[in-house]
C-alpha positions as CSV (number, residue, x, y, z in Angstrom):
1,M,16.8,-20.4,-1.1
2,T,16.5,-21.4,3.0
3,A,13.8,-22.3,4.7
4,E,12.9,-20.3,8.2
5,V,10.8,-18.8,10.3
6,K,9.7,-15.0,9.7
7,V,7.2,-12.5,10.6
8,S,4.8,-12.9,7.2
9,E,2.7,-9.8,8.0
10,F,2.3,-7.3,10.6
11,D,-0.1,-4.5,11.4
12,Y,-0.5,-1.8,14.2
13,G,-3.4,0.7,15.1
14,E,-5.3,2.4,17.7
15,S,-6.9,-0.1,20.1
16,D,-10.4,0.7,21.6
17,D,-8.7,2.8,24.7
18,G,-6.5,4.9,22.2
19,K,-3.3,2.6,23.0
20,L,-1.1,1.4,20.6
21,R,-1.6,-2.6,19.7
22,V,0.7,-4.5,17.4
23,T,-0.2,-7.4,15.7
24,A,2.0,-9.8,13.8
25,T,1.6,-13.5,11.8
26,V,4.7,-15.6,12.1
27,R,5.3,-18.5,9.4
28,N,7.0,-21.7,10.0
29,E,8.6,-22.7,6.7
30,T,11.2,-25.0,7.7
31,D,10.4,-29.1,8.2
32,E,10.2,-29.0,11.6
33,P,8.5,-27.9,14.7
34,T,9.3,-24.8,16.1
35,T,9.4,-22.9,19.5
36,V,9.4,-19.1,18.6
37,T,9.7,-16.2,20.7
38,L,8.5,-12.9,18.7
39,I,9.8,-9.7,20.7
40,A,7.9,-6.3,19.3
41,N,10.1,-3.0,20.5
42,V,8.5,-0.2,20.3
43,T,10.0,3.5,20.2
44,A,7.8,6.2,20.9
45,G,8.0,10.0,21.7
46,K,11.0,12.3,21.3
47,G,12.7,14.2,24.1
48,E,11.6,13.8,28.0
49,K,8.3,12.1,26.5
50,K,10.2,9.7,25.1
51,Q,9.5,6.0,26.0
52,E,10.9,2.8,24.7
53,L,9.0,-0.5,25.3
54,D,9.2,-4.0,24.4
55,R,6.5,-7.5,24.7
56,S,7.3,-10.7,24.0
57,E,5.4,-13.9,23.1
58,R,6.6,-17.5,22.8
59,F,4.9,-20.5,21.1
60,E,5.3,-23.5,19.1
61,I,4.5,-23.8,15.5
62,D,4.2,-26.5,13.2
63,D,6.3,-27.1,10.2
64,G,4.4,-25.2,7.4
65,S,2.2,-23.3,9.7
66,S,1.8,-19.7,11.0
67,A,0.9,-18.2,14.4
68,D,-0.9,-15.1,15.2
69,A,0.4,-12.6,18.1
70,S,-1.0,-9.1,19.0
71,F,0.8,-6.8,21.6
72,T,-0.9,-4.0,23.1
73,F,1.6,-1.3,24.4
74,D,0.7,1.6,27.2
75,V,1.6,4.3,24.8
76,P,-1.0,6.8,23.0
77,Y,-0.9,5.8,19.5
78,T,-1.0,9.5,18.2
79,R,2.2,9.4,20.4
80,F,3.8,6.7,18.2
81,E,2.1,7.9,15.1
82,R,4.0,10.8,14.9
83,N,7.3,9.9,16.0
84,G,7.4,6.3,16.8
85,S,9.4,3.2,15.4
86,L,8.4,-0.5,15.6
87,D,11.1,-3.5,15.2
88,L,10.0,-7.2,15.3
89,E,12.3,-10.0,16.1
90,V,12.0,-13.2,15.8
91,H,13.9,-15.9,17.7
92,S,13.6,-19.9,17.0
93,E,14.5,-23.0,18.3
94,R,13.5,-26.0,16.4
95,Q,12.4,-29.1,18.3
Protein backbone atom coordinates (compact mmCIF):
# COMPACT_ATOMS: atom_id res chain seq x y z
CA MET A 1 0.00 0.00 0.00
CA THR A 2 1.38 3.41 -1.01
CA ALA A 3 1.44 6.20 1.55
CA GLU A 4 -0.57 9.20 0.44
CA VAL A 5 -2.23 12.44 1.41
CA LYS A 6 -6.00 12.04 1.49
CA VAL A 7 -9.29 13.23 2.95
CA SER A 8 -9.79 10.98 5.96
CA GLU A 9 -13.15 12.46 7.04
CA PHE A 10 -15.67 14.99 5.78
CA ASP A 11 -19.09 16.28 6.66
CA TYR A 12 -21.51 18.95 5.55
CA GLY A 13 -24.33 20.77 7.24
CA GLU A 14 -26.12 24.05 7.71
CA SER A 15 -24.35 27.11 9.09
CA ASP A 16 -26.04 29.42 11.61
CA ASP A 17 -27.23 31.63 8.75
CA GLY A 18 -28.63 28.76 6.64
CA LYS A 19 -25.70 28.39 4.22
CA LEU A 20 -23.89 25.18 3.25
CA ARG A 21 -20.86 24.43 5.44
CA VAL A 22 -18.35 21.70 4.53
CA THR A 23 -15.69 20.40 6.92
CA ALA A 24 -12.87 18.00 6.06
CA THR A 25 -9.84 16.42 7.68
CA VAL A 26 -6.81 15.79 5.47
CA ARG A 27 -4.27 13.18 6.61
CA ASN A 28 -0.64 13.03 5.50
CA GLU A 29 0.29 9.34 5.56
CA THR A 30 3.66 9.95 3.91
CA ASP A 31 6.99 10.16 5.71
CA GLU A 32 7.62 13.77 4.62
CA PRO A 33 6.06 17.17 5.40
CA THR A 34 3.71 18.09 2.56
CA THR A 35 2.09 21.25 1.20
CA VAL A 36 -1.56 20.50 0.51
CA THR A 37 -4.29 22.31 -1.39
CA LEU A 38 -7.79 21.08 -0.61
CA ILE A 39 -10.46 22.10 -3.12
CA ALA A 40 -14.17 21.72 -2.36
CA ASN A 41 -16.43 21.82 -5.44
CA VAL A 42 -20.16 22.20 -4.87
CA THR A 43 -23.07 22.10 -7.28
CA ALA A 44 -26.51 23.04 -5.94
CA GLY A 45 -29.91 23.49 -7.53
CA LYS A 46 -30.97 22.79 -11.08
CA GLY A 47 -31.98 24.64 -14.21
CA GLU A 48 -31.66 28.42 -14.04
CA LYS A 49 -31.00 28.26 -10.29
CA LYS A 50 -28.06 25.87 -10.60
CA GLN A 51 -24.92 27.13 -8.86
CA GLU A 52 -21.40 25.77 -9.19
CA LEU A 53 -18.95 27.01 -6.56
CA ASP A 54 -15.52 26.07 -5.29
CA ARG A 55 -13.37 27.03 -2.34
CA SER A 56 -9.80 26.05 -1.56
CA GLU A 57 -7.37 26.12 1.32
CA ARG A 58 -3.62 25.59 1.23
CA PHE A 59 -1.69 24.41 4.27
CA GLU A 60 1.36 22.47 5.46
CA ILE A 61 0.94 19.05 7.07
CA ASP A 62 3.77 17.29 8.88
CA ASP A 63 4.37 13.63 8.12
CA GLY A 64 1.88 11.41 9.94
CA SER A 65 -0.32 14.38 10.89
CA SER A 66 -3.74 15.76 9.98
CA ALA A 67 -5.21 19.20 9.30
CA ASP A 68 -8.81 20.41 9.34
CA ALA A 69 -10.50 22.70 6.84
CA SER A 70 -13.89 24.37 6.87
CA PHE A 71 -15.64 26.08 3.96
CA THR A 72 -18.90 28.03 3.92
CA PHE A 73 -20.62 28.43 0.57
CA ASP A 74 -23.00 31.21 -0.38
CA VAL A 75 -25.73 28.74 -1.26
CA PRO A 76 -28.74 27.79 0.88
CA TYR A 77 -28.20 24.45 2.60
CA THR A 78 -31.73 23.35 1.68
CA ARG A 79 -30.98 23.85 -2.04
CA PHE A 80 -27.82 21.73 -1.72
CA GLU A 81 -29.67 19.08 0.27
CA ARG A 82 -32.37 18.71 -2.41
CA ASN A 83 -30.24 18.91 -5.56
CA GLY A 84 -26.57 19.11 -4.73
CA SER A 85 -23.26 17.37 -5.06
CA LEU A 86 -19.89 17.73 -3.37
CA ASP A 87 -16.44 16.80 -4.63
CA LEU A 88 -13.23 17.15 -2.59
CA GLU A 89 -9.86 17.19 -4.34
CA VAL A 90 -6.46 16.96 -2.68
CA HIS A 91 -3.35 18.28 -4.42
CA SER A 92 -0.05 17.73 -2.62
CA GLU A 93 3.53 18.82 -3.05
CA ARG A 94 6.30 17.26 -1.01
CA GLN A 95 8.61 19.80 0.59
